[in-house]
C-alpha distance (Angstrom), angle and dihedral (degrees) to the residues before:
residue distance angle dihedral
X1 . . .
X2 3.77 . .
X3 3.74 135.3 .
X4 3.81 116.9 -58.2
X5 3.79 112.1 -81.9
X6 3.78 111.1 -75.2
X7 3.78 119.6 -121.1
X8 3.82 112.2 -147.2
X9 3.79 106.8 -108.0
X10 3.78 116.4 -126.7
X11 3.79 121.2 -137.9
X12 3.78 113.5 -84.7
X13 3.80 87.2 -122.6
X14 3.78 87.4 88.7
X15 3.77 142.3 -83.1
X16 3.76 132.1 105.9
X17 3.79 127.1 -69.5
X18 3.82 102.9 59.7
X19 3.82 109.3 153.5
X20 3.79 119.6 -167.0
X21 3.78 95.4 -155.3
X22 3.80 93.1 56.1
X23 3.79 89.5 45.7
X24 3.82 92.8 51.7
X25 3.80 95.2 44.2
X26 3.79 89.1 60.3
X27 3.83 86.8 68.5
X28 3.81 96.5 47.1
X29 3.80 125.0 106.7
X30 3.83 105.8 -81.1
X31 3.78 122.0 -106.7
X32 3.81 113.4 -99.6
X33 3.82 121.7 -131.6
X34 3.81 128.8 -152.1
X35 3.81 128.9 -178.5
X36 3.82 112.2 -143.6
X37 3.78 136.0 -177.9
X38 3.83 102.9 -123.5
X39 3.80 91.6 -156.4
X40 3.80 92.3 65.5
X41 3.77 136.5 58.8
X42 3.81 105.0 -102.1
X43 3.80 134.8 -179.3
X44 3.79 120.6 -160.4
X45 3.81 124.7 -171.9
X46 3.80 123.6 -150.6
X47 3.79 123.0 -137.8
X48 3.81 90.0 -105.9
X49 3.81 92.5 49.5
X50 3.82 105.2 -94.9
X51 3.83 108.9 150.0
X52 3.83 118.4 -154.0
X53 3.82 122.5 -173.5
X54 3.81 118.1 -162.9
X55 3.81 120.3 -166.4
X56 3.83 126.4 -144.9
X57 3.83 115.3 -75.1
X58 3.81 93.0 10.5
X59 3.81 98.1 140.0
X60 3.79 130.9 72.5
X61 3.80 131.9 -178.6
X62 3.81 128.2 -130.5
X63 3.82 91.2 -79.7
X64 3.80 93.2 53.0
X65 3.79 94.7 -107.2
X66 3.80 118.2 144.5
X67 3.81 110.8 -110.9
X68 3.82 116.8 -129.0
X69 3.82 102.5 169.8
X70 3.81 122.7 84.8
X71 3.81 115.4 -63.3
X72 3.79 126.4 -149.7
X73 3.80 110.9 -142.0
X74 3.80 118.2 -163.2
X75 3.80 121.0 -158.2
X76 3.78 129.2 -172.8
X77 3.81 117.5 -171.3
X78 3.82 121.7 -160.4
X79 3.81 117.5 -177.7
X80 3.81 107.4 141.9
X81 3.79 132.4 67.8
X82 3.80 87.5 -121.1
X83 3.81 91.4 59.8
X84 3.82 91.4 44.6
X85 3.80 88.5 59.1
X86 3.81 92.9 47.3
X87 3.82 92.9 49.2
X88 3.80 90.6 41.9
X89 3.81 93.9 -133.6
X90 3.82 111.1 133.1
X91 3.80 125.9 -157.8
X92 3.79 98.2 -110.6
X93 3.79 134.9 113.1
X94 3.82 113.9 -161.1
X95 3.81 85.7 -21.8
X96 3.82 93.3 -54.1
X97 3.78 111.2 129.5
X98 3.81 118.0 -113.5
X99 3.78 132.0 -166.0
X100 3.80 108.2 -139.3
X101 3.79 126.4 -142.7
X102 3.81 90.2 -176.1
X103 3.80 143.5 -40.3
X104 3.77 129.9 -144.9
X105 3.78 139.5 177.8
X106 3.80 123.9 -146.8
X107 3.79 131.0 -169.7
X108 3.81 135.5 158.0
X109 3.79 136.0 -158.9
X110 3.77 144.3 169.6
X111 3.79 124.2 -158.9
X112 3.82 87.0 -1.8
X113 3.82 90.8 -60.4
X114 3.80 118.0 127.2
X115 3.81 116.0 -120.3
X116 3.80 135.8 -155.9
X117 3.78 133.7 -146.6
X118 3.78 123.5 -97.2
X119 3.81 93.6 175.6
X120 3.78 130.4 33.2
X121 3.80 120.2 -98.7
X122 3.80 119.3 -130.5
X123 3.80 112.7 -131.0
X124 3.79 131.5 -164.0
X125 3.80 111.8 -172.8
X126 3.83 115.7 -169.1
X127 3.81 116.1 -114.7
X128 3.79 109.6 -131.7
X129 3.80 121.7 -146.5
X130 3.82 94.4 -120.1
X131 3.83 93.1 64.1
X132 3.80 103.4 105.8
X133 3.81 100.2 -159.6
X134 3.83 114.2 19.1
X135 3.82 94.0 170.5
X136 3.83 90.0 64.3
X137 3.80 94.2 59.9
X138 3.81 122.0 115.7
X139 3.78 133.7 -179.4
X140 3.82 123.5 -97.4
X141 3.81 129.4 -176.1
X142 3.79 130.8 -152.2
X143 3.80 111.9 -94.2
X144 3.81 142.9 145.1
X145 3.78 124.1 -78.2
X146 3.79 120.2 -113.0
X147 3.81 91.8 -169.3
X148 3.78 109.6 121.1
X149 3.81 100.1 -175.4
X150 3.80 113.5 103.2
X151 3.79 91.1 -2.2
X152 3.79 113.1 -161.9
X153 3.78 134.7 168.4
X154 3.81 90.2 -85.5
X155 3.80 108.1 93.8
X156 3.81 105.9 164.0
X157 3.79 120.1 121.3
X158 3.81 140.3 166.2
X159 3.82 114.1 -113.4
X160 3.80 121.1 -160.6
X161 3.81 106.9 -111.7
X162 3.81 97.0 -163.6
X163 3.79 144.1 -10.5
X164 3.79 95.6 -119.2
X165 3.77 122.2 98.0
X166 3.79 114.9 -120.4
X167 3.79 121.5 -92.8
X168 3.79 117.0 -114.2
X169 3.82 117.6 -143.9
X170 3.79 139.4 170.4
X171 3.78 121.6 -127.1
X172 3.80 126.4 172.4
X173 3.79 89.5 -11.1
X174 3.81 94.5 -53.9
X175 3.80 132.2 105.6
X176 3.81 120.9 -120.5
X177 3.77 141.6 176.0
X178 3.81 104.9 -119.6
X179 3.83 122.2 -154.0
X180 3.80 142.5 125.3
X181 3.81 131.0 -116.6
X182 3.79 128.3 -153.8
X183 3.82 99.6 -166.0
X184 3.78 138.0 56.6
X185 3.78 96.0 -122.0
X186 3.79 146.0 104.9
X187 3.83 112.5 -58.6
X188 3.80 131.3 -172.5
X189 3.81 135.7 -172.2
X190 3.81 106.9 -143.9
X191 3.76 147.9 149.8
X192 3.80 126.3 -150.7
X193 3.80 113.9 -106.7
X194 3.81 106.4 -122.5
X195 3.78 118.5 -131.7
X196 3.80 135.8 173.8
X197 3.77 90.9 -156.0
X198 3.81 133.6 22.7
X199 3.78 129.5 -161.5
X200 3.79 143.8 -175.8
X201 3.77 115.0 -112.3
X202 3.81 118.8 -164.2
X203 3.78 136.3 -177.4
X204 3.79 131.9 -165.3
X205 3.78 121.0 -156.2
X206 3.80 113.6 -125.1
X207 3.78 106.0 -146.6
X208 3.80 142.4 122.2
X209 3.81 90.7 -130.2
X210 3.81 108.0 112.4
X211 3.80 99.8 -164.5
X212 3.80 133.6 23.6
X213 3.80 126.8 -160.3
X214 3.80 89.8 -143.1
X215 3.80 138.9 -12.0
X216 3.76 135.6 -171.0
X217 3.81 135.5 -176.5
X218 3.81 135.2 -171.1
X219 3.79 137.5 -173.4
X220 3.80 106.4 -142.8
X221 3.81 113.0 -164.3
X222 3.78 118.4 -141.5
X223 3.81 105.0 -153.6
X224 3.80 100.6 35.5
X225 3.81 132.8 47.0
X226 3.80 94.3 -108.0
X227 3.82 138.5 122.5
X228 3.82 128.1 -175.5
X229 3.79 122.5 -157.3
X230 3.82 108.1 -144.5
X231 3.81 124.3 -136.3
X232 3.84 114.0 -112.9
X233 3.80 123.7 -136.4
X234 3.78 112.0 170.1
X235 3.80 106.6 -60.2
X236 3.80 91.8 -14.8
X237 3.79 133.6 85.9
X238 3.79 127.6 -165.6
X239 3.78 137.1 -168.9
X240 3.80 120.3 -165.2
X241 3.81 134.1 -160.0
X242 3.81 91.9 26.8
X243 3.82 113.6 163.0
X244 3.81 112.2 -119.6
X245 3.80 127.5 -115.9
X246 3.81 96.2 30.9
X247 3.79 124.1 135.4
X248 3.81 115.2 -126.2
X249 3.78 145.3 154.2
X250 3.78 123.0 -124.5
X251 3.81 117.8 -139.7
X252 3.82 121.3 -172.8
X253 3.81 123.6 -179.9
X254 3.79 130.3 -177.2
X255 3.80 139.9 169.3
X256 3.80 130.6 -151.1
X257 3.81 129.9 168.2
X258 3.77 94.4 -16.5
X259 3.81 95.0 -47.0
X260 3.81 125.4 113.5
X261 3.81 121.3 -143.0
X262 3.79 130.4 -161.9
X263 3.78 135.5 -167.3
X264 3.79 126.7 177.4
X265 3.78 139.5 171.9
X266 3.78 140.2 169.5
X267 3.79 119.2 -119.7
X268 3.80 111.9 -157.1
X269 3.81 95.0 -168.8
X270 3.80 125.0 9.9
X271 3.79 113.6 -124.7
X272 3.79 141.8 154.6
X273 3.80 103.0 -75.3
X274 3.79 149.8 113.6
X275 3.80 117.6 -114.8
X276 3.79 126.5 -161.5
X277 3.77 112.1 -144.0
X278 3.82 126.9 -173.2
X279 3.82 114.4 -138.9
X280 3.79 119.9 -152.0
X281 3.83 133.7 -165.4
X282 3.80 112.7 -92.6
X283 3.81 136.6 -179.1
X284 3.82 120.3 -116.3
X285 3.79 95.5 -111.1
X286 3.80 92.5 46.3
X287 3.82 91.1 50.9
X288 3.81 92.9 52.4
X289 3.80 91.0 44.2
X290 3.81 91.5 51.3
X291 3.82 92.7 49.0
X292 3.81 89.8 54.4
X293 3.79 91.6 44.5
X294 3.81 93.1 50.4
X295 3.82 96.5 41.4
X296 3.80 90.8 53.0
X297 3.80 91.0 52.8
X298 3.78 96.1 -115.4
């Protein structure tokens, strides 16, 4: 399972076909590449600390044959709320809110041909200090959503990969989540955010623009590492099953006739309500700067 199919983004000078997700991904941390010998046990370490150990004869091609020539492994690490917005992957599972300890995507190829795993890969994901309850974390894999409410073109979801909580280990003086994966896919270490009561929060864009080429909205939580992608319906966006009494920021983006628009607001306590949010024209650089500013809680 990979990211939803990208739509080529048109120039902001006008024309149809602008896609926010493609636009945002251009500002994400680049994918890292490693060349490994598939006949040997090899450990690679990502720039953000993710450790991946591949065992001999781990890769197979589309015919099921074991690959012996050099393999290019690509790793994408996503730890911050800022990067979650740029990749477009929220921390929800069937609309239940998750707190993320880190996401990553893994793929492998040789001679431009995609490969699969024959043996599991050992993973050590660094435990960051801001994670409040590491022992509650479990493993989720990238999947497709079965939620039918407010269906949109976005169909990515996190699926629980097992009931067991993740093992915590120490390696070279650092703490890691330790687990194995059997697919080249998106993976996420998460725990469900507990809530006595859940609500639907909605926002309506206040604007004179009648039609947008694309629009996108996120709830960015302040005290937990969590981001919700809201469902669009016309000028409205909704998020369901949101725990009450949480502090969050609302971020709404839109594009029309080559112009970007931005609306934002702080929500002191989440509750069941409809908000009206003005959206204003914004330059590309200012939009990216404001996403980073908001996602980092500043």
